N, CA, C and O atoms as CSV, one atom per row, in Angstrom:
chain,resi,resn,atom,element,x,y,z
A,1,MET,N,N,-0.971,35.476,-1.681
A,1,MET,CA,C,-1.502,35.667,-3.010
A,1,MET,C,C,-2.991,35.932,-2.914
A,1,MET,O,O,-3.663,35.442,-2.006
A,2,SER,N,N,-3.492,36.695,-3.838
A,2,SER,CA,C,-4.907,36.996,-3.848
A,2,SER,C,C,-5.538,36.480,-5.124
A,2,SER,O,O,-4.888,36.376,-6.164
A,3,THR,N,N,-6.795,36.165,-5.025
A,3,THR,CA,C,-7.555,35.744,-6.195
A,3,THR,C,C,-8.262,36.966,-6.761
A,3,THR,O,O,-8.018,38.090,-6.322
A,4,SER,N,N,-9.137,36.747,-7.735
A,4,SER,CA,C,-9.865,37.874,-8.314
A,4,SER,C,C,-10.768,38.533,-7.275
A,4,SER,O,O,-11.024,39.735,-7.345
A,5,ASP,N,N,-11.246,37.758,-6.326
A,5,ASP,CA,C,-12.036,38.305,-5.232
A,5,ASP,C,C,-11.047,38.831,-4.189
A,5,ASP,O,O,-10.357,38.039,-3.547
A,6,SER,N,N,-10.969,40.146,-4.009
A,6,SER,CA,C,-9.941,40.738,-3.160
A,6,SER,C,C,-10.096,40.380,-1.686
A,6,SER,O,O,-9.130,40.485,-0.930
A,7,LYS,N,N,-11.277,39.964,-1.263
A,7,LYS,CA,C,-11.478,39.625,0.142
A,7,LYS,C,C,-11.104,38.188,0.465
A,7,LYS,O,O,-10.966,37.840,1.638
A,8,LYS,N,N,-10.939,37.350,-0.543
A,8,LYS,CA,C,-10.636,35.941,-0.326
A,8,LYS,C,C,-9.186,35.688,-0.714
A,8,LYS,O,O,-8.784,35.977,-1.841
A,9,THR,N,N,-8.398,35.148,0.216
A,9,THR,CA,C,-6.992,34.882,-0.085
A,9,THR,C,C,-6.808,33.434,-0.477
A,9,THR,O,O,-7.582,32.560,-0.087
A,10,GLU,N,N,-5.775,33.198,-1.250
A,10,GLU,CA,C,-5.462,31.858,-1.738
A,10,GLU,C,C,-4.380,31.257,-0.842
A,10,GLU,O,O,-3.522,31.978,-0.334
A,11,ALA,N,N,-4.421,29.955,-0.652
A,11,ALA,CA,C,-3.422,29.281,0.168
A,11,ALA,C,C,-2.047,29.390,-0.482
A,11,ALA,O,O,-1.932,29.317,-1.706
A,12,ALA,N,N,-1.000,29.566,0.330
A,12,ALA,CA,C,0.355,29.658,-0.193
A,12,ALA,C,C,0.809,28.324,-0.762
A,12,ALA,O,O,1.549,28.287,-1.745
A,13,ILE,N,N,0.373,27.232,-0.155
A,13,ILE,CA,C,0.690,25.897,-0.646
A,13,ILE,C,C,-0.580,25.350,-1.276
A,13,ILE,O,O,-1.608,25.261,-0.605
A,14,PRO,N,N,-0.533,24.981,-2.552
A,14,PRO,CA,C,-1.751,24.486,-3.185
A,14,PRO,C,C,-2.258,23.227,-2.489
A,14,PRO,O,O,-1.487,22.309,-2.210
A,15,VAL,N,N,-3.532,23.194,-2.217
A,15,VAL,CA,C,-4.119,22.032,-1.554
A,15,VAL,C,C,-4.853,21.119,-2.517
A,15,VAL,O,O,-5.281,20.028,-2.140
A,16,THR,N,N,-5.000,21.553,-3.747
A,16,THR,CA,C,-5.622,20.702,-4.750
A,16,THR,C,C,-4.584,20.356,-5.805
A,16,THR,O,O,-3.625,21.098,-6.011
A,17,GLY,N,N,-4.775,19.262,-6.448
A,17,GLY,CA,C,-3.835,18.841,-7.473
A,17,GLY,C,C,-4.106,17.403,-7.840
A,17,GLY,O,O,-5.111,16.828,-7.422
A,18,PRO,N,N,-3.213,16.815,-8.622
A,18,PRO,CA,C,-3.420,15.431,-9.029
A,18,PRO,C,C,-3.463,14.499,-7.817
A,18,PRO,O,O,-2.719,14.675,-6.852
A,19,ALA,N,N,-4.333,13.522,-7.888
A,19,ALA,CA,C,-4.440,12.557,-6.792
A,19,ALA,C,C,-3.215,11.659,-6.782
A,19,ALA,O,O,-2.684,11.315,-7.838
A,20,HIS,N,N,-2.779,11.291,-5.631
A,20,HIS,CA,C,-1.677,10.348,-5.432
A,20,HIS,C,C,-0.346,10.832,-6.015
A,20,HIS,O,O,0.455,10.016,-6.471
A,21,ILE,N,N,-0.105,12.113,-6.006
A,21,ILE,CA,C,1.154,12.633,-6.553
A,21,ILE,C,C,2.350,12.169,-5.730
A,21,ILE,O,O,3.429,11.944,-6.279
A,22,VAL,N,N,2.169,12.024,-4.429
A,22,VAL,CA,C,3.274,11.576,-3.579
A,22,VAL,C,C,3.639,10.133,-3.909
A,22,VAL,O,O,4.819,9.801,-4.022
A,23,GLU,N,N,2.642,9.283,-4.062
A,23,GLU,CA,C,2.920,7.879,-4.384
A,23,GLU,C,C,3.603,7.738,-5.740
A,23,GLU,O,O,4.552,6.968,-5.889
A,24,VAL,N,N,3.110,8.492,-6.733
A,24,VAL,CA,C,3.686,8.407,-8.078
A,24,VAL,C,C,5.124,8.900,-8.082
A,24,VAL,O,O,5.994,8.281,-8.694
A,25,THR,N,N,5.373,9.997,-7.411
A,25,THR,CA,C,6.735,10.528,-7.348
A,25,THR,C,C,7.659,9.567,-6.620
A,25,THR,O,O,8.773,9.308,-7.074
A,26,SER,N,N,7.205,9.039,-5.499
A,26,SER,CA,C,8.029,8.091,-4.739
A,26,SER,C,C,8.297,6.822,-5.537
A,26,SER,O,O,9.405,6.287,-5.505
A,27,ALA,N,N,7.287,6.342,-6.250
A,27,ALA,CA,C,7.469,5.145,-7.070
A,27,ALA,C,C,8.469,5.399,-8.185
A,27,ALA,O,O,9.305,4.544,-8.477
A,28,THR,N,N,8.391,6.559,-8.804
A,28,THR,CA,C,9.328,6.897,-9.875
A,28,THR,C,C,10.752,6.977,-9.351
A,28,THR,O,O,11.669,6.413,-9.948
A,29,LEU,N,N,10.936,7.660,-8.261
A,29,LEU,CA,C,12.290,7.768,-7.688
A,29,LEU,C,C,12.801,6.408,-7.223
A,29,LEU,O,O,13.982,6.103,-7.390
A,30,GLY,N,N,11.930,5.594,-6.644
A,30,GLY,CA,C,12.324,4.252,-6.228
A,30,GLY,C,C,12.707,3.389,-7.412
A,30,GLY,O,O,13.676,2.633,-7.345
A,31,ALA,N,N,11.951,3.498,-8.499
A,31,ALA,CA,C,12.256,2.711,-9.701
A,31,ALA,C,C,13.593,3.128,-10.310
A,31,ALA,O,O,14.374,2.278,-10.737
A,32,VAL,N,N,13.854,4.420,-10.352
A,32,VAL,CA,C,15.134,4.896,-10.905
A,32,VAL,C,C,16.294,4.424,-10.033
A,32,VAL,O,O,17.303,3.933,-10.539
A,33,GLY,N,N,16.143,4.574,-8.731
A,33,GLY,CA,C,17.202,4.112,-7.829
A,33,GLY,C,C,17.389,2.608,-7.886
A,33,GLY,O,O,18.521,2.124,-7.885
A,34,GLY,N,N,16.297,1.866,-7.935
A,34,GLY,CA,C,16.378,0.408,-8.024
A,34,GLY,C,C,16.990,-0.046,-9.330
A,34,GLY,O,O,17.771,-0.998,-9.350
A,35,ALA,N,N,16.646,0.624,-10.432
A,35,ALA,CA,C,17.218,0.267,-11.731
A,35,ALA,C,C,18.712,0.535,-11.752
A,35,ALA,O,O,19.477,-0.276,-12.274
A,36,ALA,N,N,19.137,1.647,-11.198
A,36,ALA,CA,C,20.566,1.963,-11.174
A,36,ALA,C,C,21.333,0.957,-10.328
A,36,ALA,O,O,22.406,0.499,-10.721
A,37,THR,N,N,20.791,0.618,-9.179
A,37,THR,CA,C,21.451,-0.356,-8.311
A,37,THR,C,C,21.461,-1.737,-8.952
A,37,THR,O,O,22.477,-2.431,-8.924
A,38,GLY,N,N,20.331,-2.137,-9.528
A,38,GLY,CA,C,20.241,-3.444,-10.184
A,38,GLY,C,C,21.171,-3.544,-11.374
A,38,GLY,O,O,21.787,-4.589,-11.584
A,39,ALA,N,N,21.290,-2.482,-12.158
A,39,ALA,CA,C,22.185,-2.493,-13.316
A,39,ALA,C,C,23.631,-2.611,-12.882
A,39,ALA,O,O,24.425,-3.292,-13.531
A,40,ALA,N,N,23.978,-1.950,-11.787
A,40,ALA,CA,C,25.356,-2.019,-11.309
A,40,ALA,C,C,25.686,-3.409,-10.764
A,40,ALA,O,O,26.830,-3.854,-10.855
A,41,MET,N,N,24.704,-4.086,-10.207
A,41,MET,CA,C,24.949,-5.386,-9.588
A,41,MET,C,C,24.785,-6.558,-10.556
A,41,MET,O,O,25.560,-7.513,-10.501
A,42,ALA,N,N,23.778,-6.497,-11.452
A,42,ALA,CA,C,23.481,-7.683,-12.263
A,42,ALA,C,C,23.172,-7.365,-13.718
A,42,ALA,O,O,22.582,-8.197,-14.407
A,43,GLY,N,N,23.541,-6.218,-14.197
A,43,GLY,CA,C,23.339,-5.916,-15.609
A,43,GLY,C,C,21.900,-5.573,-15.934
A,43,GLY,O,O,21.166,-5.098,-15.067
A,44,PRO,N,N,21.473,-5.813,-17.205
A,44,PRO,CA,C,20.136,-5.408,-17.641
A,44,PRO,C,C,19.001,-6.108,-16.896
A,44,PRO,O,O,17.988,-5.476,-16.595
A,45,ILE,N,N,19.146,-7.385,-16.597
A,45,ILE,CA,C,18.094,-8.085,-15.852
A,45,ILE,C,C,17.995,-7.521,-14.439
A,45,ILE,O,O,16.895,-7.365,-13.907
A,46,GLY,N,N,19.114,-7.220,-13.841
A,46,GLY,CA,C,19.113,-6.602,-12.514
A,46,GLY,C,C,18.464,-5.231,-12.537
A,46,GLY,O,O,17.815,-4.832,-11.570
A,47,ALA,N,N,18.636,-4.503,-13.647
A,47,ALA,CA,C,18.008,-3.183,-13.765
A,47,ALA,C,C,16.494,-3.302,-13.774
A,47,ALA,O,O,15.806,-2.506,-13.136
A,48,VAL,N,N,15.971,-4.285,-14.489
A,48,VAL,CA,C,14.516,-4.475,-14.553
A,48,VAL,C,C,13.975,-4.901,-13.190
A,48,VAL,O,O,12.993,-4.343,-12.700
A,49,VAL,N,N,14.621,-5.887,-12.589
A,49,VAL,CA,C,14.170,-6.360,-11.274
A,49,VAL,C,C,14.298,-5.239,-10.240
A,49,VAL,O,O,13.398,-5.049,-9.422
A,50,GLY,N,N,15.400,-4.500,-10.271
A,50,GLY,CA,C,15.592,-3.382,-9.338
A,50,GLY,C,C,14.561,-2.293,-9.520
A,50,GLY,O,O,14.101,-1.695,-8.547
A,51,ALA,N,N,14.186,-2.025,-10.793
A,51,ALA,CA,C,13.175,-0.996,-11.050
A,51,ALA,C,C,11.817,-1.409,-10.490
A,51,ALA,O,O,11.101,-0.588,-9.917
A,52,VAL,N,N,11.462,-2.690,-10.659
A,52,VAL,CA,C,10.175,-3.172,-10.146
A,52,VAL,C,C,10.155,-3.119,-8.620
A,52,VAL,O,O,9.209,-2.613,-8.016
A,53,ILE,N,N,11.204,-3.645,-8.012
A,53,ILE,CA,C,11.258,-3.659,-6.541
A,53,ILE,C,C,11.342,-2.235,-5.987
A,53,ILE,O,O,10.649,-1.900,-5.027
A,54,GLY,N,N,12.189,-1.400,-6.589
A,54,GLY,CA,C,12.317,-0.010,-6.136
A,54,GLY,C,C,11.028,0.773,-6.305
A,54,GLY,O,O,10.670,1.579,-5.446
A,55,GLY,N,N,10.325,0.538,-7.414
A,55,GLY,CA,C,9.047,1.220,-7.623
A,55,GLY,C,C,8.010,0.814,-6.596
A,55,GLY,O,O,7.268,1.655,-6.089
A,56,ALA,N,N,7.956,-0.475,-6.289
A,56,ALA,CA,C,6.993,-0.952,-5.285
A,56,ALA,C,C,7.319,-0.381,-3.906
A,56,ALA,O,O,6.424,0.053,-3.181
A,57,MET,N,N,8.581,-0.384,-3.554
A,57,MET,CA,C,8.972,0.150,-2.238
A,57,MET,C,C,8.738,1.664,-2.171
A,57,MET,O,O,8.293,2.182,-1.147
A,58,GLY,N,N,9.040,2.370,-3.271
A,58,GLY,CA,C,8.810,3.809,-3.295
A,58,GLY,C,C,7.343,4.163,-3.179
A,58,GLY,O,O,6.972,5.088,-2.456
A,59,ALA,N,N,6.498,3.411,-3.906
A,59,ALA,CA,C,5.061,3.680,-3.849
A,59,ALA,C,C,4.506,3.416,-2.455
A,59,ALA,O,O,3.701,4.198,-1.949
A,60,SER,N,N,4.928,2.326,-1.836
A,60,SER,CA,C,4.423,2.026,-0.489
A,60,SER,C,C,4.922,3.050,0.526
A,60,SER,O,O,4.195,3.419,1.448
A,61,SER,N,N,6.152,3.505,0.357
A,61,SER,CA,C,6.675,4.541,1.267
A,61,SER,C,C,5.930,5.856,1.074
A,61,SER,O,O,5.618,6.545,2.045
A,62,GLY,N,N,5.645,6.200,-0.174
A,62,GLY,CA,C,4.884,7.417,-0.447
A,62,GLY,C,C,3.480,7.345,0.108
A,62,GLY,O,O,2.970,8.325,0.651
A,63,TRP,N,N,2.841,6.168,-0.025
A,63,TRP,CA,C,1.500,5.996,0.526
A,63,TRP,C,C,1.524,6.178,2.043
A,63,TRP,O,O,0.660,6.848,2.609
A,64,ALA,N,N,2.528,5.570,2.701
A,64,ALA,CA,C,2.615,5.679,4.161
A,64,ALA,C,C,2.844,7.126,4.587
A,64,ALA,O,O,2.256,7.583,5.567
A,65,ALA,N,N,3.690,7.848,3.863
A,65,ALA,CA,C,3.947,9.253,4.202
A,65,ALA,C,C,2.693,10.096,4.015
A,65,ALA,O,O,2.385,10.947,4.849
A,66,GLU,N,N,1.971,9.864,2.925
A,66,GLU,CA,C,0.748,10.619,2.678
A,66,GLU,C,C,-0.325,10.283,3.707
A,66,GLU,O,O,-1.062,11.168,4.142
A,67,GLN,N,N,-0.420,9.028,4.098
A,67,GLN,CA,C,-1.402,8.609,5.104
A,67,GLN,C,C,-1.081,9.239,6.462
A,67,GLN,O,O,-1.984,9.691,7.166
A,68,ALA,N,N,0.190,9.268,6.825
A,68,ALA,CA,C,0.586,9.880,8.097
A,68,ALA,C,C,0.281,11.374,8.100
A,68,ALA,O,O,-0.176,11.914,9.108
A,69,ALA,N,N,0.532,12.038,6.983
A,69,ALA,CA,C,0.227,13.472,6.900
A,69,ALA,C,C,-1.272,13.712,6.985
A,69,ALA,O,O,-1.716,14.664,7.627
A,70,SER,N,N,-2.047,12.860,6.346
A,70,SER,CA,C,-3.499,12.987,6.394
A,70,SER,C,C,-4.030,12.755,7.812
A,70,SER,O,O,-4.907,13.482,8.279
A,71,ASP,N,N,-3.497,11.748,8.486
A,71,ASP,CA,C,-3.915,11.468,9.863
A,71,ASP,C,C,-3.577,12.635,10.784
A,71,ASP,O,O,-4.388,13.020,11.627
A,72,GLN,N,N,-2.375,13.201,10.623
A,72,GLN,CA,C,-1.957,14.324,11.467
A,72,GLN,C,C,-2.830,15.546,11.193
A,72,GLN,O,O,-3.193,16.269,12.120
A,73,ALA,N,N,-3.166,15.780,9.934
A,73,ALA,CA,C,-4.027,16.914,9.599
A,73,ALA,C,C,-5.408,16.749,10.229
A,73,ALA,O,O,-5.998,17.728,10.685
A,74,GLN,N,N,-5.924,15.534,10.258
A,74,GLN,CA,C,-7.227,15.288,10.876
A,74,GLN,C,C,-7.166,15.515,12.386
A,74,GLN,O,O,-8.086,16.091,12.967
A,75,ILE,N,N,-6.085,15.064,13.017
A,75,ILE,CA,C,-5.925,15.273,14.459
A,75,ILE,C,C,-5.871,16.769,14.774
A,75,ILE,O,O,-6.504,17.228,15.725
A,76,GLU,N,N,-5.115,17.529,13.977
A,76,GLU,CA,C,-5.013,18.969,14.210
A,76,GLU,C,C,-6.342,19.671,13.951
A,76,GLU,O,O,-6.698,20.609,14.665
A,77,ALA,N,N,-7.080,19.223,12.931
A,77,ALA,CA,C,-8.389,19.827,12.660
A,77,ALA,C,C,-9.360,19.565,13.807
A,77,ALA,O,O,-10.124,20.450,14.192
A,78,ASP,N,N,-9.331,18.349,14.354
A,78,ASP,CA,C,-10.193,18.028,15.497
A,78,ASP,C,C,-9.819,18.873,16.709
A,78,ASP,O,O,-10.698,19.364,17.417
A,79,LEU,N,N,-8.524,19.045,16.952
A,79,LEU,CA,C,-8.074,19.864,18.079
A,79,LEU,C,C,-8.465,21.324,17.881
A,79,LEU,O,O,-8.917,21.978,18.821
A,80,ASP,N,N,-8.295,21.841,16.664
A,80,ASP,CA,C,-8.696,23.221,16.388
A,80,ASP,C,C,-10.183,23.419,16.635
A,80,ASP,O,O,-10.595,24.449,17.168
A,81,GLU,N,N,-10.986,22.439,16.250
A,81,GLU,CA,C,-12.424,22.528,16.483
A,81,GLU,C,C,-12.731,22.498,17.975
A,81,GLU,O,O,-13.592,23.236,18.453
A,82,GLU,N,N,-12.022,21.640,18.708
A,82,GLU,CA,C,-12.276,21.498,20.142
A,82,GLU,C,C,-11.924,22.758,20.921
A,82,GLU,O,O,-12.659,23.151,21.826
A,83,ILE,N,N,-10.796,23.401,20.575
A,83,ILE,CA,C,-10.387,24.581,21.340
A,83,ILE,C,C,-10.974,25.867,20.787
A,83,ILE,O,O,-10.771,26.938,21.359
A,84,GLY,N,N,-11.704,25.773,19.671
A,84,GLY,CA,C,-12.435,26.930,19.176
A,84,GLY,C,C,-11.734,27.736,18.106
A,84,GLY,O,O,-12.191,28.835,17.792
A,85,VAL,N,N,-10.652,27.252,17.530
A,85,VAL,CA,C,-9.960,28.008,16.491
A,85,VAL,C,C,-10.837,28.123,15.254
A,85,VAL,O,O,-10.973,29.211,14.695
A,86,THR,N,N,-11.430,27.026,14.823
A,86,THR,CA,C,-12.265,27.053,13.624
A,86,THR,C,C,-13.713,27.341,13.947
A,86,THR,O,O,-14.469,27.740,13.061
A,87,GLY,N,N,-14.124,27.153,15.187
A,87,GLY,CA,C,-15.507,27.408,15.556
A,87,GLY,C,C,-15.772,28.861,15.881
A,87,GLY,O,O,-16.929,29.266,15.997
A,88,GLY,N,N,-14.729,29.652,16.030
A,88,GLY,CA,C,-14.889,31.070,16.282
A,88,GLY,C,C,-15.085,31.446,17.733
A,88,GLY,O,O,-15.553,32.550,18.013
A,89,SER,N,N,-14.742,30.564,18.681
A,89,SER,CA,C,-14.959,30.903,20.082
A,89,SER,C,C,-13.678,31.270,20.816
A,89,SER,O,O,-13.719,31.458,22.032
A,90,VAL,N,N,-12.532,31.383,20.127
A,90,VAL,CA,C,-11.296,31.794,20.790
A,90,VAL,C,C,-11.417,33.274,21.147
A,90,VAL,O,O,-11.703,34.100,20.280
A,91,GLY,N,N,-11.208,33.603,22.382
A,91,GLY,CA,C,-11.300,34.985,22.832
A,91,GLY,C,C,-12.723,35.485,22.954
A,91,GLY,O,O,-12.947,36.692,23.037
A,92,SER,N,N,-13.662,34.607,22.966
A,92,SER,CA,C,-15.060,34.988,23.035
A,92,SER,C,C,-15.383,35.531,24.425
A,92,SER,O,O,-15.010,34.913,25.423
A,93,PRO,N,N,-16.065,36.669,24.510
A,93,PRO,CA,C,-16.343,37.262,25.821
A,93,PRO,C,C,-17.464,36.565,26.585
A,93,PRO,O,O,-17.678,36.875,27.757
A,94,ASN,N,N,-18.176,35.650,25.975
A,94,ASN,CA,C,-19.323,35.046,26.645
A,94,ASN,C,C,-19.009,33.694,27.273
A,94,ASN,O,O,-19.930,32.948,27.607
A,95,LEU,N,N,-17.731,33.361,27.443
A,95,LEU,CA,C,-17.367,32.095,28.075
A,95,LEU,C,C,-17.634,32.170,29.570
A,95,LEU,O,O,-17.567,33.252,30.152
A,96,LYS,N,N,-17.932,31.052,30.194
A,96,LYS,CA,C,-18.275,30.999,31.615
A,96,LYS,C,C,-17.035,30.684,32.449
A,96,LYS,O,O,-16.743,29.519,32.719
A,97,HIS,N,N,-16.309,31.720,32.854
A,97,HIS,CA,C,-15.142,31.560,33.728
A,97,HIS,C,C,-15.550,31.957,35.141
A,97,HIS,O,O,-16.421,32.808,35.320
A,98,PRO,N,N,-14.929,31.349,36.137
A,98,PRO,CA,C,-15.253,31.781,37.506
A,98,PRO,C,C,-14.779,33.215,37.733
A,98,PRO,O,O,-13.752,33.618,37.188
A,99,PRO,N,N,-15.503,33.973,38.517
A,99,PRO,CA,C,-15.092,35.365,38.742
A,99,PRO,C,C,-13.818,35.441,39.575
A,99,PRO,O,O,-13.557,34.581,40.417
A,100,SER,N,N,-13.041,36.472,39.328
A,100,SER,CA,C,-11.808,36.696,40.083
A,100,SER,C,C,-12.153,37.325,41.427
A,100,SER,O,O,-12.990,38.224,41.511
A,101,ALA,N,N,-11.506,36.845,42.462
A,101,ALA,CA,C,-11.776,37.382,43.799
A,101,ALA,C,C,-11.270,38.812,43.933
A,101,ALA,O,O,-11.864,39.612,44.655
A,102,LEU,N,N,-10.170,39.145,43.240
A,102,LEU,CA,C,-9.582,40.480,43.353
A,102,LEU,C,C,-9.710,41.285,42.069
A,102,LEU,O,O,-9.112,42.354,41.944
A,103,ASN,N,N,-10.480,40.783,41.119
A,103,ASN,CA,C,-10.606,41.403,39.807
A,103,ASN,C,C,-9.245,41.569,39.133
A,103,ASN,O,O,-8.989,42.559,38.449
A,104,ALA,N,N,-8.386,40.580,39.343
A,104,ALA,CA,C,-7.056,40.587,38.737
A,104,ALA,C,C,-6.885,39.295,37.936
A,104,ALA,O,O,-7.352,38.242,38.370
A,105,PRO,N,N,-6.228,39.355,36.781
A,105,PRO,CA,C,-6.134,38.160,35.941
A,105,PRO,C,C,-5.135,37.111,36.397
A,105,PRO,O,O,-5.224,35.962,35.963
A,106,SER,N,N,-4.191,37.462,37.252
A,106,SER,CA,C,-3.200,36.478,37.664
A,106,SER,C,C,-2.649,36.831,39.044
A,106,SER,O,O,-2.915,37.908,39.578
A,107,VAL,N,N,-1.876,35.902,39.611
A,107,VAL,CA,C,-1.270,36.149,40.927
A,107,VAL,C,C,-0.296,37.318,40.859
A,107,VAL,O,O,-0.262,38.158,41.758
A,108,ALA,N,N,0.499,37.369,39.786
A,108,ALA,CA,C,1.467,38.454,39.658
A,108,ALA,C,C,0.765,39.804,39.542
A,108,ALA,O,O,1.209,40.790,40.131
A,109,ALA,N,N,-0.337,39.850,38.779
A,109,ALA,CA,C,-1.068,41.099,38.632
A,109,ALA,C,C,-1.781,41.475,39.925
A,109,ALA,O,O,-2.049,42.652,40.166
A,110,ALA,N,N,-2.092,40.477,40.764
A,110,ALA,CA,C,-2.756,40.749,42.035
A,110,ALA,C,C,-1.768,41.149,43.116
A,110,ALA,O,O,-2.181,41.457,44.234
A,111,GLY,N,N,-0.476,41.154,42.816
A,111,GLY,CA,C,0.524,41.552,43.796
A,111,GLY,C,C,1.114,40.398,44.551
A,111,GLY,O,O,1.644,40.588,45.646
A,112,GLY,N,N,1.039,39.188,43.995
A,112,GLY,CA,C,1.655,38.034,44.626
A,112,GLY,C,C,3.153,38.263,44.757
A,112,GLY,O,O,3.776,38.869,43.885
A,113,SER,N,N,3.719,37.781,45.836
A,113,SER,CA,C,5.131,38.089,46.084
A,113,SER,C,C,6.044,36.978,45.597
A,113,SER,O,O,5.602,35.875,45.277
A,114,ASN,N,N,7.315,37.297,45.551
A,114,ASN,CA,C,8.376,36.341,45.246
A,114,ASN,C,C,9.119,36.012,46.523
A,114,ASN,O,O,10.349,35.985,46.513
A,115,ALA,N,N,8.451,35.769,47.587
A,115,ALA,CA,C,9.123,35.515,48.849
A,115,ALA,C,C,10.052,34.324,48.716
A,115,ALA,O,O,9.675,33.274,48.196
A,116,GLN,N,N,11.291,34.509,49.202
A,116,GLN,CA,C,12.267,33.425,49.124
A,116,GLN,C,C,12.252,32.622,50.420
A,116,GLN,O,O,12.149,33.164,51.521
A,117,THR,N,N,12.357,31.325,50.244
A,117,THR,CA,C,12.463,30.458,51.407
A,117,THR,C,C,13.937,30.292,51.732
A,117,THR,O,O,14.794,30.786,51.000
A,118,GLU,N,N,14.241,29.600,52.824
A,118,GLU,CA,C,15.645,29.360,53.189
A,118,GLU,C,C,16.352,28.538,52.128
A,118,GLU,O,O,17.536,28.750,51.866
A,119,ALA,N,N,15.636,27.595,51.511
A,119,ALA,CA,C,16.238,26.778,50.459
A,119,ALA,C,C,16.588,27.638,49.257
A,119,ALA,O,O,17.631,27.438,48.634
A,120,ASP,N,N,15.723,28.600,48.922
A,120,ASP,CA,C,16.014,29.492,47.799
A,120,ASP,C,C,17.198,30.388,48.125
A,120,ASP,O,O,18.042,30.629,47.262
A,121,ALA,N,N,17.277,30.881,49.341
A,121,ALA,CA,C,18.366,31.764,49.731
A,121,ALA,C,C,19.697,31.027,49.699
A,121,ALA,O,O,20.716,31.610,49.328
A,122,ALA,N,N,19.702,29.761,50.079
A,122,ALA,CA,C,20.953,29.007,50.066
A,122,ALA,C,C,21.429,28.747,48.646
A,122,ALA,O,O,22.628,28.591,48.412
A,123,ALA,N,N,20.508,28.699,47.702
A,123,ALA,CA,C,20.876,28.437,46.320
A,123,ALA,C,C,21.372,29.689,45.613
A,123,ALA,O,O,21.973,29.591,44.543
A,124,ALA,N,N,21.135,30.857,46.184
A,124,ALA,CA,C,21.558,32.094,45.546
A,124,ALA,C,C,23.029,32.369,45.840
A,124,ALA,O,O,23.599,31.836,46.793
A,125,GLY,N,N,23.620,33.196,45.019
A,125,GLY,CA,C,24.992,33.626,45.263
A,125,GLY,C,C,26.031,32.693,44.669
A,125,GLY,O,O,25.719,31.876,43.802
A,126,PRO,N,N,27.271,32.814,45.137
A,126,PRO,CA,C,28.354,32.019,44.560
A,126,PRO,C,C,28.186,30.522,44.880
A,126,PRO,O,O,27.384,30.134,45.729
A,127,ILE,N,N,28.948,29.724,44.190
A,127,ILE,CA,C,28.905,28.287,44.400
A,127,ILE,C,C,29.358,27.971,45.824
A,127,ILE,O,O,30.407,28.428,46.278
A,128,GLN,N,N,28.552,27.190,46.503
A,128,GLN,CA,C,28.856,26.844,47.885
A,128,GLN,C,C,29.865,25.707,47.946
A,128,GLN,O,O,29.881,24.847,47.065
A,129,PRO,N,N,30.694,25.693,48.960
A,129,PRO,CA,C,31.625,24.560,49.095
A,129,PRO,C,C,30.847,23.297,49.450
A,129,PRO,O,O,29.775,23.378,50.049
A,130,PRO,N,N,31.377,22.135,49.087
A,130,PRO,CA,C,30.653,20.902,49.404
A,130,PRO,C,C,30.599,20.688,50.912
A,130,PRO,O,O,31.509,21.095,51.634
A,131,PRO,N,N,29.539,20.052,51.385
A,131,PRO,CA,C,29.442,19.805,52.827
A,131,PRO,C,C,30.528,18.822,53.269
A,131,PRO,O,O,30.879,17.898,52.536
A,132,SER,N,N,31.041,19.032,54.452
A,132,SER,CA,C,32.103,18.126,54.942
A,132,SER,C,C,31.617,17.179,55.986
A,132,SER,O,O,32.391,16.364,56.488
């Protein structure tokens, strides 16, 4: 999605909104579930007690889920900063890497071989009979 500024894009998932929406939603669902269970087990008084207990458990579960998501987002942001995703140094040509001895980026590009050893040769081909 785009905003009025054509160069700035909007996040697909909204990152702003009412505070504590996860806790409120979890508390509401917990209260409804607790009230239904309490009503089935002990009538109207059970419904009230179940709603209170279910709401408290739902709110605490929602808080824990939101806290875990926040902690994980912070860990990922720190990692992105460390490896240069957000700092702008990914793929930067001015990094200090040791020079290549053959001016080749890898062993395969330098012509490294796939020489097979005797152990590799024995593992190739059809299934071998068990040793006797």
